[in-house]
C-alpha angles and dihedrals in degrees: 000000000000099000103044127246099279092049092046089053090050092050092048092049092048092048093049091048089051090054092238129142115266125218132178126193146137146223114237101320127150123246089271092071093034089050089057090051091047089051089058090050092051094043101043104027121192097096113143099191130029120193101176100136100104094109087065088064094058116103090214121020110198092192123094127186123011122103118349138211121240104182107298092343131090119220121199124243121268096248147308115329094022094127122078138176116226124194116232134185087235095058120082115224127194117216 
């Protein structure tokens, strides 16, 4: 999420009040960022277009759990704490 949560809420509220279509998406983020965006979708509603598939473009996704893809549909996570980060030999970490 490039803007931050508060700013995203403000943009969504302004767009809804202006009777415009609302889209949310990302540019090569993991499911952590996309999960935050999906939380906005679930909490606010009224989004016309969702483009939250960028984790599918990652060669190695270090995130497990969280929301899941079922064909073209997104399904929410099972509950709090459902998302984890796993270390992998294919993921570069900075210490």
